[in-house]
N, C-alpha and C positions, 0 to 999 in steps of 0.2 A: 504493499500500500504506499503510495507515495507520500502520505502525511505522517506515516508512522515514524515514530522517533529513532533516530539512530542509537543503537547502544552496543555495548562492546560487552563479550563474556568469552571469559578463558575458562576452558575445562581442563579439570585435574582429576580424571577417573570420577569418583562418586561425588567429588565437589567440583563447583563452578563458581565464579565471582566476575564481577565487571559493573561496568557505569551506564548511566542514562541520564540523559535530561529531557524532561517533557515539554514541548511547546504549546504555545497559548492554543493550540488547535484542540487541545485536551482539557480545557478547563471545565471545570464543574463549577462550586462554590467559588467567588472570585478568589482568584489568586492560587488556587488549587487545583490538582489532578480530580477528574471525574471518577467517582469508583469502578463504574463499568469499565473504564478501560485500563484500571489497575487489575481488575480479573483477567481481562484479555491480556495483559502484559505478563501476569504472573503464569498464566497458562504457555505462552509463546516461550519463555525463559524454561519452563519445565521441559517441553517439547525439543528444542534446541538443544538443550544439555542430553536427553534423551537421544537425540540423532547423533550428536558428536558421540556418545557412548556406544551406537552400533545397535542399541536394544530401543524401539521405539514403537508406539502404537496408538491408537485413539485414546482420547480422555475418557473416563468414566465418571470421575467426579471431582469437583473443585470447591473447596471452603476457603474463604477469607476472613481474616479477622483484622480489620482495620484498627489501629492504634492511636493514629495521630494523621490530622491532615497532609497530604502530601503536595508540598510546593511544587510550584510550576517553575522552569527558566533555572533549575536548582541540580547542581552536577549531585548524583544520588548514586548509593552503592549497592548492587544486587549480589545475594547469595542465594546458592542453592546446593541442596545435598539430597543424594537419590539413593534409592536400593530398589534391588529387584528380588522379589518372593512370590513364590506359587501363581507365576505367570502375570505377575502385577509388577508395574513400577510406581514405587512411593517415592514422592518429591515433596520437599519442603522449600518453599521460597521465600526470601526476606528482602524487603527494601529498608535502606537505613539513610538516615539522614546525618553521617559522621556517626557518632554512638546511638543516637537515638532511633530506635526501631520503629518504621511508620506503618507497615502491615506485614504479615506473615500470610502464606496460603500453603494448604495440603492440596496437592495435584495427586491424584490415580489415574495409571493409564495401561491399558492391554501392554504386556510385554511382547513384543513381535521383532523379526529380524529385520534391520534397518536396510539391508541389501535386497529384500524381497520386496521394497516399496519403490514406486516408480519415481522416477527422478525429477518429472515435472508433471502434475495433475494432468490426466487426458481431458479434463473439463476445460483447460486453457489451449486446446488445439482446434477449438472451433473456429469455422471460418466465416 
């Protein structure tokens, strides 16, 4: 999506860390990021981590816990931890402003082989 904020994510096995700055396009309450977008971002980070780890699949649940409002136009830190168990991937994603926890998410996905997934969705090849 052309308006999606650019973010960086460095994967180190079961852990990943990175940064993101949300532009004004994602404003909800004045000066803060809309909570619905934050849920989308949590899922995106979990699935990015899963794909880099080589075991990825469809999201089956996502639970958000908002702790503090997330400021716009501020460099923030994202951290994720994942584990695979009984055919499921369990991810915890957090967003921090310095040491302050802004929100945390629990994301569960089906564990599938990343190599079996198509490079590009067939839906994008419409004429």
